[in-house]
C-alpha atoms as one frame of an Amber mdcrd trajectory, in Angstrom:
protein
 -17.761  -1.558  10.292 -19.691  -2.035   7.084 -17.980  -3.086   3.872 -19.027
   0.185   2.233 -17.059   2.077   4.892 -13.871   0.211   3.965 -14.610   0.664
   0.244 -14.866   4.430   0.744 -11.577   4.607   2.630  -9.945   2.396   0.011
 -11.131   4.685  -2.813  -9.753   7.753  -1.022  -6.425   6.009  -0.373  -6.169
   4.967  -4.039  -6.804   8.574  -5.099  -4.060   9.766  -2.745  -1.654   7.129
  -4.076  -2.317   8.076  -7.696  -1.643  11.752  -6.950   1.637  10.758  -5.280
   2.612   8.589  -8.265   2.135  11.539 -10.624   3.936  13.950  -8.265   6.967
  11.653  -8.465   6.946  12.010 -12.281   5.549   8.529 -12.905   2.240   7.836
 -14.611  -0.180   4.977 -14.185  -3.237   3.326 -15.597  -5.773   1.261 -13.734
  -5.807  -2.497 -14.033  -8.299  -4.879 -12.522 -10.386  -3.516  -9.674 -13.628
  -5.469  -9.227 -13.478  -9.197  -9.870 -16.660 -11.275  -9.959 -16.461 -14.296
  -7.609 -16.820 -16.620 -10.606 -13.677 -15.136 -12.163 -11.817 -15.422  -8.847
 -12.657 -19.116  -8.833 -11.307 -19.509 -12.380  -8.131 -17.575 -11.506  -7.600
 -19.814  -8.478  -7.901 -22.919 -10.669  -5.323 -21.400 -13.040  -2.989 -20.563
 -10.139  -3.325 -16.816 -10.775  -5.138 -15.716  -7.650  -7.206 -16.736  -4.672
 -10.904 -17.481  -4.400 -11.396 -14.914  -1.600  -9.643 -12.074  -3.427 -10.123
  -8.551  -2.099 -10.975  -7.655  -5.706 -14.310  -9.440  -5.106 -15.027  -6.973
  -2.278 -13.949  -3.939  -4.342 -11.006  -3.525  -1.990  -8.138  -4.165  -4.420
  -6.717  -2.515  -7.500  -3.905  -3.473  -9.846  -1.977  -0.382 -10.907   0.032
  -0.298 -14.140   3.064   1.909 -13.464   4.983   3.853 -16.126   8.111   6.022
 -16.170   8.899   8.094 -19.261   6.340   6.064 -21.206   7.933   2.734 -20.286
   5.723   0.142 -18.562   7.385  -0.963 -15.319   6.477  -4.617 -14.820   8.628
  -5.523 -11.828   7.684  -5.693  -8.192  10.791  -3.624  -7.436   9.445  -0.757
  -9.565   6.433  -0.540  -7.237   8.403  -0.907  -3.982   8.450   2.785  -3.032
   4.755   3.242  -3.751   3.885  -0.076  -2.106   5.596   0.967   1.096   3.892
   4.327   0.984   0.527   2.628   0.352   0.863   0.753   3.609   1.325   4.027
   5.518  -1.965   5.496   4.282  -4.069   3.156   6.438  -3.208   0.327   8.866
  -5.347  -2.124   6.860  -3.631  -1.394   3.543  -1.463  -4.184   2.194   0.837
  -4.124  -0.804   0.989  -7.232  -2.992   4.732  -6.900  -3.438   5.115  -8.517
  -0.021   4.049 -11.774  -1.700   5.249 -11.286  -5.285   2.363  -9.321  -6.827
   3.966  -5.885  -7.092   1.223  -3.995  -8.896  -1.491  -5.135  -6.449  -2.761
  -2.706  -3.789  -5.453  -3.807  -1.355  -7.222  -3.109   1.909  -8.220  -5.709
   4.449 -11.391  -5.473   6.492  -9.473  -6.730   9.503  -5.932  -6.041  10.694
  -3.499  -8.919  10.170
């Protein structure tokens, strides 16, 4: 499949997730989505990411989660939504599985 196919599915899944977040009386804002490869390289050097980030393929989004106006920074705060994210498509992966709780991504291959 073409990358654009995965990007379209990812966008639809993100929209579904955001609706679910709001239905559960949380709110959210969007963090980093697209990351230029040059920035991924810098992040890797700083120990903040990986060179081959799904952000570079437009297949990742960092979601800032809020409840009653309070920013929820912990991985645990995202756990319910992360688990749900992974049910929306078999290639969806939640960053909380490796300590990056607000990171939601899609792989172009099944792990």
